C-alpha positions in Angstrom: -9.6 -24.5 14.2 -10.9 -20.6 13.5 -8.7 -18.4 11.5 -7.6 -16.4 14.9 -6.0 -19.4 16.3 -4.3 -20.3 13.4 -0.4 -20.1 14.0 1.1 -17.7 11.0 4.1 -19.0 9.2 6.5 -17.1 7.0 4.8 -19.1 4.0 1.6 -17.1 5.1 3.4 -13.8 3.9 3.2 -14.0 -0.1 -0.6 -15.3 -0.1 -1.3 -12.4 2.4 0.6 -9.7 0.1 -1.0 -10.9 -3.0 -4.6 -10.4 -1.4 -3.4 -7.1 -0.1 -2.3 -5.8 -3.4 -5.4 -7.8 -5.0 -7.9 -5.5 -2.9 -5.3 -2.4 -3.6 -6.3 -2.8 -7.3 -10.0 -2.7 -6.6 -9.6 0.3 -4.8 -9.1 2.7 -7.6 -6.1 4.1 -9.0 -3.3 3.4 -6.5 -0.6 4.5 -8.5 -2.0 8.2 -7.9 -1.6 7.7 -4.3 1.8 9.0 -3.7 0.6 12.0 -5.4 -2.6 12.1 -3.1 -0.5 12.0 0.2 1.7 14.8 -1.3 -1.3 17.0 -1.7 -3.0 16.0 1.4 0.1 16.8 3.7 1.0 19.8 1.6 -2.0 21.1 3.3 -1.4 19.8 6.5 2.1 21.2 6.4 0.4 24.9 6.3 -1.4 24.4 9.4 0.0 24.9 12.7 -0.5 21.1 13.2 2.1 20.8 10.5 4.9 22.0 13.1 4.6 19.1 14.8 8.3 17.4 13.5 7.3 13.8 14.8 3.7 14.0 12.6 6.2 15.4 9.6 8.4 12.6 9.8 5.9 10.3 9.7 3.8 12.0 6.9 7.1 11.5 5.0 7.9 7.5 5.8 4.0 7.4 4.4 4.8 9.1 1.1 7.6 7.4 0.7 6.2 4.0 1.2 3.7 4.9 -1.3 6.2 5.9 -4.1 7.9 2.5 -3.5 5.0 0.6 -4.2 3.9 2.5 -6.9 7.3 2.2 -8.4 7.4 -1.7 -7.7 4.1 -2.1 -9.6 4.8 0.7 -12.2 6.1 -1.8 -15.3 2.8 -4.1 -14.5 -0.7 -3.3 -16.0 -3.8 -3.2 -14.3 -4.7 -7.1 -15.7 -1.2 -8.1 -15.0 -1.2 -7.5 -11.5 -4.7 -9.3 -11.0 -3.7 -12.0 -12.6 -0.7 -12.7 -10.6 -2.6 -12.0 -7.6 -5.4 -14.2 -8.6 -2.7 -17.3 -9.4 -0.7 -16.5 -6.2 -4.5 -16.7 -4.1 -5.4 -19.8 -6.0 -2.3 -21.8 -4.9 
């Protein structure tokens, strides 16, 4: 059975999140993402495009989610995160 045809269960969530975090760890300094998003969005808000209230709402939600991820992972070192993800993916 191909991966696309497999039914997903609630048990697939944690390994998928571990893979996401593992991939994110390799992408660079994820802890700075909220700052990067804030800088990008601040510049957009200074333009005519930034007058769109729906877009503003989406940008704020993006920043909030990014901040929550960074805060959740903040107490852990990159090595600890990578090790935990590896263990989950190997299980």
